[in-house]
KOLGUSE-731556 format. One record per residue (C-alpha): residue number from 1; x, y, z. Coordinates in pm, whole numbers, plus 50000, padded with zeros to 5 digits. Layout:
N
- nr x y z
- NUM X Y Z
...
//
This chain:
266
- nr x y z
- 1 62804 34934 72619
- 2 62449 35025 72729
- 3 62325 34983 73084
- 4 62108 34696 72963
- 5 62405 34523 72799
- 6 62613 34570 73113
- 7 62339 34413 73324
- 8 62304 34121 73085
- 9 62681 34072 73082
- 10 62687 34057 73462
- 11 62423 33782 73460
- 12 62611 33584 73195
- 13 62924 33567 73409
- 14 63170 33330 73245
- 15 62917 33208 72989
- 16 62969 33319 72629
- 17 62665 33219 72422
- 18 62661 33297 72050
- 19 62296 33206 71990
- 20 61986 33388 72114
- 21 61619 33293 72074
- 22 61313 33517 72090
- 23 60994 33332 72184
- 24 60653 33442 72059
- 25 60304 33412 72204
- 26 60240 33086 72386
- 27 60588 32949 72314
- 28 60735 33000 72659
- 29 60719 32624 72722
- 30 61035 32593 72513
- 31 61214 32727 72819
- 32 61135 32397 72989
- 33 61390 32226 72766
- 34 61673 32451 72888
- 35 61930 32284 73114
- 36 62071 32472 73413
- 37 61851 32775 73348
- 38 61914 33115 73501
- 39 61603 33336 73485
- 40 61603 33714 73500
- 41 61272 33905 73482
- 42 61271 34180 73223
- 43 61175 34423 73500
- 44 61512 34356 73665
- 45 61706 34463 73354
- 46 61738 34841 73308
- 47 61610 34953 72968
- 48 61466 34616 72870
- 49 61149 34650 72660
- 50 60862 34484 72848
- 51 60551 34343 72680
- 52 60213 34347 72849
- 53 60068 34079 72619
- 54 59942 33766 72792
- 55 60132 33459 72678
- 56 60469 33638 72700
- 57 60656 33546 73018
- 58 60879 33852 73016
- 59 61209 33701 73125
- 60 61559 33631 73000
- 61 61666 33268 73038
- 62 62032 33174 73016
- 63 62134 32809 72991
- 64 62195 32515 72758
- 65 61957 32390 72492
- 66 62063 32070 72315
- 67 62408 32125 72462
- 68 62439 32473 72315
- 69 62476 32783 72531
- 70 62182 33012 72458
- 71 62013 33330 72572
- 72 61636 33317 72543
- 73 61407 33617 72544
- 74 61078 33467 72658
- 75 60846 33731 72517
- 76 60885 34042 72302
- 77 60730 34384 72281
- 78 60528 34446 71965
- 79 60483 34744 71736
- 80 60113 34752 71824
- 81 60193 34804 72193
- 82 60400 35116 72152
- 83 60361 35240 71796
- 84 60739 35208 71766
- 85 60863 34948 71514
- 86 61210 34975 71673
- 87 61083 34887 72022
- 88 61305 34577 72034
- 89 61620 34764 71931
- 90 61762 34806 72286
- 91 61726 34434 72351
- 92 61887 34331 72022
- 93 62169 34583 72064
- 94 62237 34438 72409
- 95 62248 34084 72268
- 96 62494 34197 72003
- 97 62707 34374 72266
- 98 62744 34059 72478
- 99 62859 33846 72184
- 100 62546 33705 72023
- 101 62600 33631 71654
- 102 62291 33426 71561
- 103 61929 33522 71631
- 104 61650 33264 71620
- 105 61309 33434 71600
- 106 60983 33251 71665
- 107 60622 33360 71648
- 108 60266 33237 71655
- 109 60105 33297 71316
- 110 59795 33241 71111
- 111 59813 33033 70795
- 112 59679 33145 70458
- 113 59805 32827 70294
- 114 59572 32523 70323
- 115 59880 32302 70313
- 116 60005 32445 70644
- 117 59768 32364 70929
- 118 59735 32471 71295
- 119 59985 32293 71518
- 120 60246 32278 71241
- 121 60568 32476 71200
- 122 60678 32693 70909
- 123 61038 32796 70843
- 124 61038 33157 70724
- 125 61224 33188 70395
- 126 61127 33548 70325
- 127 60891 33817 70449
- 128 60665 34099 70337
- 129 60671 34410 70557
- 130 60312 34502 70479
- 131 60267 34734 70777
- 132 60469 34998 70596
- 133 60670 35085 70907
- 134 61045 35030 70919
- 135 61242 35020 71246
- 136 61537 35198 71083
- 137 61344 35517 71006
- 138 61537 35796 71176
- 139 61868 35609 71186
- 140 62119 35876 71074
- 141 62400 35656 70940
- 142 62426 35499 70596
- 143 62409 35162 70772
- 144 62029 35209 70754
- 145 62042 35095 70390
- 146 62043 34728 70485
- 147 62033 34464 70214
- 148 61750 34217 70273
- 149 61800 33976 69982
- 150 61921 33706 70222
- 151 61753 33832 70540
- 152 61702 33473 70657
- 153 62038 33299 70651
- 154 62050 33013 70401
- 155 62293 32796 70600
- 156 62084 32835 70916
- 157 61766 32746 70726
- 158 61938 32435 70595
- 159 62034 32340 70951
- 160 61671 32374 71057
- 161 61552 32154 70771
- 162 61815 31893 70853
- 163 61714 31910 71219
- 164 61350 31852 71127
- 165 61445 31549 70919
- 166 61646 31405 71209
- 167 61357 31468 71447
- 168 61105 31313 71208
- 169 60903 31636 71210
- 170 60749 31817 70915
- 171 60888 32168 70865
- 172 60706 32372 70604
- 173 60874 32658 70421
- 174 60708 32984 70333
- 175 60671 33361 70330
- 176 60556 33554 70639
- 177 60358 33876 70601
- 178 60368 34133 70883
- 179 60045 34312 70969
- 180 60065 34577 71240
- 181 59787 34437 71464
- 182 59655 34431 71728
- 183 59323 34359 71557
- 184 59318 34040 71354
- 185 59298 34055 70978
- 186 58977 34064 70777
- 187 58889 33788 70527
- 188 58962 34035 70246
- 189 59307 34107 70389
- 190 59379 33735 70412
- 191 59278 33689 70049
- 192 59508 33980 69959
- 193 59795 33825 70158
- 194 59757 33504 69962
- 195 59760 33692 69631
- 196 60078 33873 69740
- 197 60250 33539 69798
- 198 60228 33500 70174
- 199 60190 33163 70343
- 200 60142 33294 70698
- 201 60057 33624 70864
- 202 60144 33772 71202
- 203 60216 34081 71408
- 204 60589 34050 71487
- 205 60930 33921 71373
- 206 60981 34140 71066
- 207 61098 34447 71265
- 208 61339 34229 71465
- 209 61475 34075 71146
- 210 61544 34416 70995
- 211 61709 34537 71316
- 212 61913 34218 71349
- 213 62047 34247 70996
- 214 62129 34613 71062
- 215 62331 34497 71364
- 216 62509 34227 71165
- 217 62335 33930 71326
- 218 62254 33619 71126
- 219 61882 33538 71140
- 220 61673 33224 71123
- 221 61301 33230 71200
- 222 61004 32998 71236
- 223 60630 33039 71275
- 224 60416 32808 71485
- 225 60079 32801 71312
- 226 59793 32852 71559
- 227 59497 32913 71328
- 228 59385 32952 70970
- 229 59347 33311 70855
- 230 59019 33498 70883
- 231 58749 33376 70648
- 232 58911 33041 70566
- 233 58719 32835 70822
- 234 58445 33085 70905
- 235 58545 33092 71273
- 236 58630 33416 71454
- 237 58992 33452 71566
- 238 59109 33516 71921
- 239 59428 33551 72123
- 240 59296 33275 72350
- 241 59309 33036 72055
- 242 59665 33149 71981
- 243 59776 33071 72337
- 244 59592 32737 72338
- 245 59732 32601 72011
- 246 60082 32751 72021
- 247 60222 32495 72269
- 248 60129 32211 72028
- 249 60345 32353 71753
- 250 60591 32472 72013
- 251 60658 32112 72115
- 252 60729 32029 71751
- 253 60959 32328 71722
- 254 61142 32222 72040
- 255 61209 31878 71891
- 256 61338 32037 71569
- 257 61560 32279 71760
- 258 61704 31999 71971
- 259 61841 31845 71653
- 260 61922 32169 71468
- 261 62090 32383 71733
- 262 62430 32207 71732
- 263 62456 32271 71356
- 264 62320 32625 71392
- 265 62586 32705 71650
- 266 62870 32530 71464
//
């Protein structure tokens, strides 16, 4: 067990959560719904990847969400910060080592689908790793040949859809395309993404999904839509807009999760 996993285990104490959540830009408010939270700054955990992106709190939160024991990573490091698509591997390996079986990934994303608007939530059914970088490059074992046909667990997606119905919230379904960032996409790239079959675009999540499947974790993921893609409205994009709009969709996602988590954990 790594030093990071040992440190995380010591903070868990007698708790034995099976579900972990990774929160994207501007979605840290979801932590407010956690009962009996225990907060540990990333800086206090040896070997924990730390993001310098504003809108990422940079802390582990342990507690109960909708009655389910969870570990929340409030913030993630991105490929564009380090040039390493496997930057989140130590964190995900530590989660696996302490007993996590299910990984819920969230992100703030731009929509290329007019039917999915800012402030809404999209359940990721599939992805396109357009950046061309894979976090398993260099992995020496044959385990690197990970099947991705069902990268996003069907039963967990069904639980999310049922949770949305119970909460009375719309939950779109679609394909997420991963650009490397950190610059936003051009209008031509957004048009290309739409032609390729994407519904939303962003700068995260796909590497974590690949790593999680490599580690044997079940994955479910959702995008909070913060803007329309470049060229659709004519407005320039900014990270400030992402942070401003994300909490609106984040509140919707929190209501969905409140209903879905018991089924996800079952």
